[in-house]
C-alpha positions as CSV (number, residue, x, y, z in Angstrom):
1,M,-0.7,-3.1,20.5
2,G,2.1,-5.4,21.3
3,L,5.4,-6.4,20.2
4,E,4.4,-9.7,18.4
5,E,1.1,-8.1,16.6
6,A,3.4,-5.0,15.3
7,D,6.2,-7.5,14.1
8,R,3.5,-9.1,12.4
9,I,1.9,-5.8,10.9
10,R,5.5,-5.1,10.0
11,L,6.2,-8.6,7.7
12,E,2.5,-8.1,6.3
13,W,3.4,-4.5,5.4
14,G,6.7,-5.9,3.4
15,K,4.9,-8.7,2.0
16,F,2.3,-6.0,0.7
17,L,4.9,-3.7,-0.9
18,E,7.1,-6.4,-2.5
19,H,4.3,-8.0,-4.1
20,V,0.8,-6.4,-3.9
21,N,1.6,-2.8,-4.4
22,P,3.3,-2.9,-7.6
23,V,0.5,-4.4,-9.2
24,L,-2.0,-2.0,-8.0
25,M,0.1,0.5,-9.0
26,K,0.2,0.1,-12.2
27,I,-3.8,-0.8,-12.5
28,F,-4.9,2.3,-10.3
29,H,-1.8,4.9,-10.6
30,T,-2.7,7.2,-7.7
31,D,-6.4,6.0,-6.7
32,I,-6.0,2.7,-5.2
33,P,-9.1,1.6,-2.4
34,E,-7.5,1.9,1.3
35,L,-9.6,-1.6,1.4
36,A,-7.1,-2.9,-0.9
37,L,-4.5,-2.1,2.2
38,P,-3.8,-4.7,4.7
39,C,-4.3,-2.8,7.6
40,T,-5.5,0.4,8.2
41,E,-3.3,3.6,7.8
42,Q,-3.5,3.9,12.0
43,Q,-2.5,0.2,12.6
44,L,0.5,0.3,10.5
45,L,2.0,4.0,12.1
46,E,0.8,2.3,15.8
47,A,3.6,-0.4,14.7
48,I,5.9,1.3,13.8
49,S,5.3,3.0,17.3
50,V,5.8,-0.1,19.1
51,I,8.6,-1.4,17.5
52,K,10.9,1.9,18.0
53,R,9.5,1.7,21.1
54,E,10.7,-2.1,21.6
55,G,14.1,-1.3,21.0
56,G,13.8,-2.2,17.1
57,S,16.6,-1.2,15.3
58,A,17.1,2.3,14.1
59,E,17.5,1.4,10.6
60,L,14.4,-1.0,10.7
61,V,12.4,2.1,11.9
62,Q,13.6,3.9,9.5
63,V,12.8,2.0,6.4
64,L,9.4,1.6,7.6
65,E,9.0,5.3,7.9
66,G,10.3,5.7,4.2
67,T,7.7,3.6,3.3
68,L,4.5,5.8,4.1
69,P,4.5,8.3,1.6
70,I,3.5,5.1,-0.4
71,L,-0.1,5.5,1.6
72,M,-0.3,9.0,-0.4
73,A,-1.6,6.3,-3.1
74,Y,-4.3,5.4,-1.5
75,T,-7.6,7.2,-1.4
76,E,-11.3,6.5,0.4
77,N,-12.9,3.4,-1.4
78,G,-15.8,5.4,-2.7
79,T,-14.0,8.2,-4.5
80,A,-11.0,5.8,-5.8
81,L,-13.8,3.3,-7.0
82,K,-15.7,5.7,-8.7
83,R,-12.2,7.1,-10.5
84,A,-11.5,3.6,-11.4
85,S,-14.9,3.1,-13.0
86,E,-14.1,6.3,-14.9
87,K,-11.1,5.1,-15.9
88,F,-12.0,1.4,-16.8
89,S,-14.7,2.6,-18.9
90,D,-12.0,4.3,-21.2
91,N,-10.5,1.5,-23.6
92,N,-7.5,3.9,-23.9
93,Y,-6.6,3.2,-20.6
94,V,-7.6,-0.4,-20.9
95,N,-5.2,-1.1,-23.4
96,A,-2.4,0.2,-21.5
97,I,-2.7,-1.1,-19.0
98,A,-3.2,-4.6,-21.1
99,K,0.1,-4.1,-23.0
100,S,2.1,-3.0,-19.8
101,S,1.0,-6.7,-17.9
102,H,2.7,-7.8,-21.1
103,K,5.8,-6.2,-20.9
104,S,6.8,-7.8,-17.3
């Protein structure tokens, strides 16, 4: 992977964290399907490595590495979707999600 591709992944990851991840966390909590990620964990790690190696600022690398724990909320697709199915079959869960969505 070159620096241009790494930077593209960095930008996608940043937009994802700002706009998409909060919504997914509200709906799925810590069982978000991996298919929702904008790239694989391996691609993100490789992009960070390239940015670090190609002279990206220490602050940028630190920020990117600081976002890696967010990946812990993402679960293998089949498992995550099964858990979501179980959660969404509970009306109390669905109502709580709906209420929290209208507070913003």
